[in-house]
Each structure stands twice: as C-alpha cells, then as structure tokens.
N, C-alpha and C positions, 0 to 999 in steps of 0.2 A: 642674743639669748640664750640660757643652760639648761640644763635637763638633765634627769638621770639615763641619760641615752646609752643604747647597746652599740651606738656608732660612732665614730669619730665626729668630737665635736668642730664646728667650723663658724666663729663669731663671728666674720670679716665681711661689714658690709663693702663693696667699690662703686657702688654707684654715687659718684660726685653731686649727680645731681640732685638725689634727695637725702645724701648724708647732713647733719644739721652741724653745728657749734658743737666740738669735741666736750665740753663740760655737760651739755645735754644728752648726746646720744651715749653718754660712756654711764648715764645712770639705770638705774631699773625703775619704769613704771609701776611693774606690776609680778609681785614676785610669789611664788608659790612652792611651800615647804611641806613634803612628804606627805600629800593628802592622799585622805583615806576616806572614801564616801562609801555608805552601802544604801542601798533601798530594801525594808522590812529584810533586814540581817544579811541580805545578799547583798556581798560584796561587789562592788560597782569601779568605782576607783582606787587604784591599789599602790598607794607610794609613789604619787608622782610629783615629781618635783621642777618645774620650770620658771623661768624670769623671761620680762619681755620689755625690752628696751625704750627706752626713752626717746620720741623724733623718729621711728621707725614705723615703718607700716608691717605688720606678721599676721600670718593668715595662722588658724586652727583647721588641720583636716583631719581625714578619720571616715571610716566605713560606720555605716549607721549604727548608732548602738553602743560605738565606743566612748562615746560621754565629754562631748565638745559641752551639749548645753548647759550640761549638769553642770560642765567647770565653768561658763557664766554665770549661773547663778551663783555659784559659792565666791567667784570674784565680787559679787555684788550684796554678799552677805543673804541672799534669799532662803540660800541651804549651807547647812552648820555641818560641817566634816565632821565624823568621828574622830578622827587623829588627824595633825599638820594645820598648816597656816597660810591665809589671805597675807597679803600686806599689799597695800597700794602707798606707792610712796613712802615705804619704808613703817605704815603705820599701820598694823594691823587692822584687818577690815571689822572684827565683829568688835573692837573695841571704839569704832566709832559711831555716832549719831548720823541719820541720817541724813541731816542737812549739812554736815560738813563733806560724809561721802560723796552726796549731789554734789559738792564744789570741786571735785578733783576728777570725778570720773562718771561718764556719762553713757548708756546705753540702751542700743535701739534693738530691740525684739522686733521676730515678727508681725506685722499688725493684721489682726483681722479682717472686721468692716472695718471701709474708712471711715472715718466718722463725719457727723454731719453739721459742718464748721469748715470756715474759708480757712484759707491757707494760713494767714496771718493768724488766725486765732490757734489755730496748730502750732503755731512755730511760737505763740506766746507762752503754749504751757511748757514750753522748756524753762523759762522764767519762773514757777510755781516754785521749786526749790527756795525762793531767794524772797518770797514775798512774806510782808509780815500780817500781823493780825487783823490790819487794818482795810489790805488786801490795795488795790490801786498797783500801778506800773510807776515807777520813776521812771525822772527822763535816760538814765544809766540802763534800764530797762528797756525800752524803747528805743536806745539807742544800738543794742545790742539782737534784738529782736529784727530790725533794718539793715543791719551790718547780716546776718545770718542769711536772710533773703537775700543780700545781693550777692554774697560770696558763692551760695548754692543755683542762681540762677532763675530763681523763683517768685522775685519783685514783682515782676508783669504779671502775674497772677495772684496777687496776694487776698483778693475779693473773691477769686473765683470758688466754689464749695468743692470740697476736697475728692468728693463723690465725683466731680466731673474731671477729674484728670486721669492719663493715660496712667499706666504702671510705674514709668519711670520717672512721672514728673512729679508724682506722687512721693516715691523713694525718696525723690530729690526736695521735697517739702518735710519729709521726716527728719531725711539727714539735715535741713535748716534747723529743726526743732530742739537737735540734739545739740548741735553747734550753739542756737543760742543759750545752752544752759553754762556756757562760756568753761568748758574746761580742757584742762590739755591734756587727756586721756580720753578716746571715745570708745568703747564697743560694739559690735556691729554683727549682730545673730540672725546668718544668713540672708546677709542683706539682696542676694540676685536674684532668691527666687521668686519664681512664676513671672520673671521680666525677660522678655525676648532677648534674642542674641545683642541687637544694639544698646538695647537699654542697660543690657549687662556690665558694657563694655564700657558705657557713658558715665555710668554709677563709679566702677571703677577708676576710671581716670579723674571723675570729682575727686573720689579720697586722696589721690595720688596729687591733687592743688591745693586739696584743703592741708594736706601735709606737708607739702612743701612752703606754700603761700602763708599758711596759720602757724607752722609747726605745732601739727598735732600728733600725736601718738595714736595710732588705729591698730587694734586688735580684733579679727572678724572671723567667725565660725563659718568657711565658705564650703560648695560641695564641688563647685568647679574647679578641677586640678590645673588647666589650663588658664585659670583667671589667676588663682593662685600665685602659683610660681611665676607670672605673666608682671604682675602688677606688688607683688608684694617686697620688702625687702627681705625678713626672715619665713619660715615655716617651721609650726610644732607639729609632727604626724604625732596621731595617738590612734593604738590598737590594742582593744579591750582594758580600757580603762588604762591604760599606761601612755608614757610618753616615749618614742623608741626615736626619736629625732629630734634635735632642733638646732637650727642655724641658718646659713646662707640660700638663699632658693637655688641660686644656683652649683652648690656643689654637688659631687659625683655623690656623697652620701648619702641627700635629702634624696633624690630621684634612687638609689637604691631602697631608703627606709618605706618611701611611697609604693615601689611596686610589693614589696612585703606585705605592708597594711592591707592592701586592696588585692591581692593577687595577680596582678598584673604586669605586663610588660609597657614600658613607656619609651615612644620614639620621638626624637627632637627634630624637624624641620625647618633650616634658618632660610626663611624666605626673606625679599625685598620692605617686606613688614615687620619684620622681627622673627622672631621664633615662634613654631608652633609646636604644643606639646598632643600628642595623638596617643593615646590609651588604649592597648588591648590585653585584654582579659586572659588570662595564662590558657593555655588550650584550645584559643581559636587564631584563626586565623584574620 
C-alpha cells in the first residue's frame, strides 16, 4: 500500500501465512489519487493518495472526524470528490455502472436495527446485484448463498430470525451477505462496533480466515488500534483528512504515525498469546 506519507514508506508484508501468490498481492485492489473532498465548501479530505494491495488485510485508522467513513463512501462512489479519482482494479469508480461496481467490491456498513428476516434471507440479499428482471435465484446464486453461510459459520441457524442472534452472530451473518456477493474485495466500515471483546476477536479471526482460505482482499475502517495492529497486514493512518502513513503494521514508522495521530504513546508487550498494544494518552500515566 502506498501513500503521500510524511513517514518512511514500508510496503513489505513478511507474514508467510497470509501472503498470497506474488502475481495477486502485487496488484492494487483500490487506488486513491489526490482525493479532495469538502462538505459545504469546507475542506475535509485534502490531497489524499493511497493504494490497497490485492490479497491483503488493511485497516484504516484515525481519530474521529478524520475522514475514514467519508473515504469509504468515495470508494463506493456514494460521494464524488471535488478533485482526484478512486479506482477499483484500475477502473475509475465513477465510470462504473452500479452492477459492475457491485461485482468487484462489496461494502458492509454499520447496521442500525437488525432486519426482520431469517439469516438465509439476509445472506440472499448479497445476490441482489445479479438478479435479472424476472427475479428468482439461479442454481449458482443458491450455491454461493450456501457457501457464504458455511464459510462464516452461520449455516446452523439459517432459518433463525436475525433479530434473535447475538451481536457476534449477527455480524457473521452480515459478513456472509457480503461474501455471497462474490467479490474479490470486501470493505468493512467499523465491523466490531458494539461487540464485546470476545466477539471482536472472533470477527477479526474470521476476516483472516476468509482472507487466507478464499483469497479475499479486506479493507477495514476500525477504531480499536490493538485489533488493527494484530490482525492486519497493512495500515493506513489518517489525521485531519490526510494520510500520514501507509505500510506494514509491524514497522516502527506505523507506531510513530499512530502516536502522532492519536497524541498517545503505544507500548508493546510480548505475551505467550502474542503481542499486545497498550495506548496511553500523552501526559497521563
């Protein structure tokens, strides 16, 4: 992943378990070039350039109001930048028809009230971009719906009302819906919000499994820095509408950028369960 960073760039992903075929990981799934966006003529995102590698798990982090969710909407062509361009697999998003864009990229935003439908009905919504005028699911649609439920572990309660699920189960069902869309790229906007600590790690582990087993590219907006550093290959750090770092989560420059963006100190503790990142606001013990 590359950016107009003020820090040293570091593009190496050394984790062999998550590294895909070189031909795949070398490509950019999403590219943002000199993005400028304003709300009511007030500059918000200013000259942001970044790219997200195919086959990687990348987290977008930054303080509230720095432009993370706005960036997701620009990628999905919901918002049009005043200047600059977003591309998916080399094609400008604004030139794509909705169906073409939906065949390349699936986006899961935060859900409000859970819908009054079964898990299987929810997952089936992932096939709507491919529906013809006559409606109805093809055998391929049905196969992909069943596969999505199986891979996310929700097939056992396919006929259960989504409203009756726990927070973690519900998020797995929504992930299954995006998986049924059958895209190579999946963008998640704050996938762990409102989940307890066990469910947060459960969802992140599922993301890694889908990345490894199904070669899915994930780009996630996430608030929990420990989760971002623990489960991502790369990280994009934003501050006040700009990208100040992009690269390997394990690099020294990544921690420096995070400390700058959040005005904090980050301490790393090595445990028998892996590295833990503790965040301490500056000026406090």
